[in-house]
N, C-alpha and C positions, 0 to 999 in steps of 0.2 A: 504493500499500499504506499503510496507516495503522500508525504506531508511536505508542504512548502517550507523552505528555508532550514531543512534538517539534514541535507545530504552531508554537509561537512561533519556534523556530529556523528551521523551513522558511519561515515568513513573512518573517523577516529576510533569509534567503538570496535568495529570489525578488525581494525588494524591491532588494537590492544588485545582482542581475543586471539588473533593469530600469532602475536608475538609472545603470548603468556605461556610461561614454562612452570610457574608455581603459583599457588593460591594461598592466602593466609586470611583466616577469620578470627577477629578479636571482637568479642561482644556483638555488636550489630554492624560491624565494619568488615567488608570484604575487600582485599587487596589483591590485584593481579600483578605479578612480577615477571620480569624478563630473565634471560639466561644469566645476566650478571647480577640478578638479585634486586635490581632497581624496581621500585614500584612504578607501574606504567598506567594504573587506573585504580581508583578508589570508589567504592560504593558504600553509602551509609543507609541503613535501615531506619525505619521509624521506631520511635520508642513506644 
């Protein structure tokens, strides 16, 4: 489904998923990390 003005965000999200080699969950926070262990995306859940 296409949503206007979101292509840049979608592209960054898909790149983070493809570059992800490790995940870390702490409380309600999910971090995606690359091969070097650098955080490439952070997602926070609702309390």
